[in-house]
N, C-alpha and C positions, 0 to 999 in steps of 0.2 A: 561492674557494668551497669551503666546509668541507662535506664529505658529512655527512649525517644519521646519527645514531646509530642503531643497530638497534631499540632501545627505543622511541626517538621514532619511528622509521618505522612501527613495529608500532602504536604509539598512535594514529598518525594513519589508518591502514588500517582499525582496529578502528572509528574514529569513522565513518570513510566508508561502511563496512559497516552500521553501525548507522543511518546516515543513509538509507543506500539501504533497507534493510530497514523502516524507519518509511515512507517514502514509497511503497513496495510495498504496504505494510499500507492506508494511505490510501486509495491506487487501487482495490485490491480491495475494501475497505469502500464505496467510492462505487459500484463496478460492481454489488455486491450490493444496494444500496438502489435503483440505477436498475432492476436486474431484477425486484426485489420490487415496484416502484411499477408496473412494466410488466405484471407478471403479476396483480397486484392490479386493474389497470383492465380486461385482458381478461377476468378473472373476475366483475366485477359486470356485464358482457353477457350472460354465459351463464346467470347465476345464476337460477332460477326465482324469480317472486315478488317 
């Protein structure tokens, strides 16, 4: 078994970190939209007129 070169390892780690950040951003966006929808739903009940 040949050990990975440092440059290859760095490239793989960078791609994994990028993928992780993209997934984290998508999850955060989903939570933001859900929170916005929930707040909008409660605001329609208390809004006068």
